[in-house]
C-alpha positions as CSV (number, residue, x, y, z in Angstrom):
1,M,6.2,-7.8,12.2
2,I,5.5,-6.0,15.4
3,R,6.4,-8.0,19.1
4,P,4.3,-8.5,21.7
5,L,5.6,-6.9,25.1
6,F,5.1,-9.3,28.1
7,G,5.5,-8.3,31.5
8,D,5.3,-5.0,33.3
9,T,8.8,-3.6,31.9
10,I,9.0,-0.7,29.6
11,V,11.8,0.4,28.4
12,N,11.8,4.3,27.4
13,T,14.5,4.8,24.9
14,P,15.6,8.6,24.2
15,A,14.4,10.0,21.1
16,V,17.2,11.1,18.7
17,S,16.7,14.5,17.3
18,I,18.9,17.3,15.4
19,N,19.8,20.8,17.1
20,E,18.7,22.7,15.1
21,P,18.5,27.3,16.2
22,S,15.4,28.2,17.5
23,Q,15.6,31.4,15.9
24,T,16.4,33.4,12.7
25,P,19.7,35.9,13.0
26,F,16.8,37.9,12.0
27,D,13.3,38.1,10.3
28,F,11.7,40.0,7.4
29,S,8.1,39.5,5.5
30,V,7.6,39.7,2.4
31,Y,3.4,41.3,1.1
32,P,1.4,40.9,-0.3
33,N,1.7,37.2,-0.7
34,P,0.8,36.1,-3.3
35,A,1.5,39.1,-5.5
36,S,0.9,40.3,-8.9
37,H,3.0,43.0,-10.4
38,A,5.7,43.9,-7.2
39,F,5.8,43.2,-3.6
40,F,7.9,44.9,-0.8
41,M,10.4,43.7,2.0
42,D,10.9,44.1,6.0
43,V,13.0,43.9,7.8
44,Q,13.3,43.9,11.3
45,S,16.7,45.2,11.7
46,A,18.0,48.3,12.2
47,H,20.2,48.2,9.1
48,T,18.2,47.5,6.0
49,S,20.6,48.8,3.9
50,D,22.9,46.0,5.3
51,F,21.2,43.7,3.2
52,K,21.2,41.7,-0.8
53,F,18.6,39.8,-1.4
54,Q,18.4,37.1,-4.5
55,I,14.7,36.1,-6.4
56,C,15.0,32.0,-6.5
57,N,12.8,29.5,-9.1
58,N,11.7,26.1,-7.9
59,L,15.6,24.4,-9.2
60,G,17.5,26.9,-7.3
61,E,18.2,29.5,-10.0
62,I,18.9,32.9,-9.3
63,I,16.0,34.8,-11.0
64,R,17.1,38.5,-9.8
65,S,19.1,39.7,-7.5
66,G,20.2,42.8,-5.7
67,K,20.7,45.7,-2.3
68,M,18.3,45.7,0.0
69,A,16.3,49.2,-0.2
70,H,13.0,50.5,1.1
71,G,9.9,50.3,-1.5
72,R,8.3,47.6,-3.9
73,T,10.9,45.7,-5.9
74,L,9.0,44.6,-9.1
75,I,8.5,41.5,-10.9
76,S,5.6,42.1,-13.7
77,D,7.9,40.1,-16.0
78,L,8.3,36.7,-14.0
79,P,5.8,34.1,-15.3
80,I,3.3,32.2,-12.8
81,G,4.8,30.3,-9.9
82,F,6.2,30.0,-7.2
83,Y,9.7,31.8,-6.2
84,F,12.3,32.3,-2.7
85,I,13.3,35.1,-1.2
86,R,16.6,34.9,0.2
87,L,17.6,37.9,2.7
88,T,21.5,37.8,3.3
89,E,23.3,40.2,6.0
90,N,26.8,41.9,3.8
91,K,28.7,41.7,7.7
92,T,27.7,38.5,8.9
93,G,26.5,36.3,6.1
94,D,24.0,35.2,7.6
95,S,20.3,34.4,5.5
96,V,16.9,33.9,5.8
97,T,14.5,33.0,3.3
98,R,11.0,32.7,2.6
99,K,8.5,31.4,-0.5
100,L,6.8,33.8,-2.9
101,V,3.7,33.5,-5.1
102,V,3.7,35.2,-8.1
103,E,0.2,35.2,-9.9
104,N,-1.5,37.5,-12.5
C-alpha cells in the first residue's frame, strides 16, 4: 500500500549498502572470447609464474586446473557452453574470476 505524503516534511533515510572492495587484487584478461580451440590469459602482474588457474563449469565443478604459463590453453575437448576461469595468486590466495564462452 502506498501512503500519500501530507505536509511539507520529507524525511531522508540513509541508503543501505554493502562495503565491497573497489578493486580486484590483480587483473587478467581472457582472449579470444568466445573461443573454440584455445585461449590465452594475460595477467597484469609482475609475477605470472605465481598463479594457478581453474576452469569450472556452470555447476562449479573444476574441469581443468594447472599452473599459469605464458601461451595458450587448449580447450578443444570441452563441450560448447559457458565456463568460469579462476586465477589464484599462490602467495596471497587472492583470486579473480572471468567468464569464458566455448563455441565451435
